[in-house]
N, C-alpha and C positions, 0 to 999 in steps of 0.2 A: 489581190489588194490593189487598190487604186493609188496612184502617186499622190493624190490629194489627201490620202489617209496618213501619209508619213508625218510624224510629229515635227514641229518646228524646233530648231535648236537656237538658244540664246547664248551668245558668246560674251564673256566678260570683257570689260575694258582693259583688263590686265594681261590679255593675250599678247605675246611678243616673241621675238627671236632673241635668244641669249647666247652670247659668244664668250667663251673662256678657253684659254690654253689652245687656241687654234681650232676649236670645235664649236659648232653652232647647233643649238637645239631650238625647237619651237615649243613654247609654253602655251598650252591650250586649256582654258577653263571654261566650262559650259554646263548648261542644264536644259531641260525641256522648257520651252517658252511658256511662261506662266506657271511653271512648276514650283512646288514648295518643298520638294524632297531634298534639296541641296545641290551643291555644285560638284561636278566631276573634274578631276585633275589628270591631265595627260601631257606627256612630254614626247615629242616626235624628233628622232635623230635625222641626220642628213641622208640616211639610206631609207627613210620611211618607217623604220622600226619604232615601236611605240611602247612607252612605259605608262601604265594606267594604275592609279591608286584604287584599291578596292572600296575604300570608304568614301562616302560623300562628305562634303564640307558645308557647314552652316552658311558661310558667306564666301564670296569669291575672294575676299581678302584673306580669309583663313587658308584657302587653297594656295594662293600666291605665297603666303608666308611659309607654308609647308614645303613648297618647291624650293624656295631660297634656303631654308634650313637644310634640306637634303643636299642642295648644291654646295653649301659651305662645309658640311660635314663629310660628304662622300665624294664630292668633286663632279665635274661635268661628265667625266668618263664613266660614271656609274649608270648613265642613261645610254641605252642602245648598243650598237655594234662595236663601239670602241671600248666597251667595258673590259677592264683587266680581268683575267681569269680568276684572280684571288678575291675579287670584290663580290660581295653578296648584297643584293638589293631586294 
C-alpha cells in the first residue's frame, strides 16, 4: 500500500483539551475527508489510552454533545486509566 493511498482525515472544530478535577483529556471528533458516513468520537487520556464510541454521529455537534453528556453524568475519570474500578463505560 502506498502512503498516498491513506485516506485523509478531517478534524472537527470542536476538538479540544478538557480539564476537570485535575485530569486532562483530549476530545477528538473526526471523519474521512469528504465522507458522508458520520463523525467518530474519541477521547484520549494523558497516558494515551483511548475511549472510542462505536456509533458514528450525524454531525460533529452531536458528537461533542454526547461527550459533554457523558462527562457530566459519569465524570472525567470514566475516560482512560484513571477510571475507578466500579465505573462501567
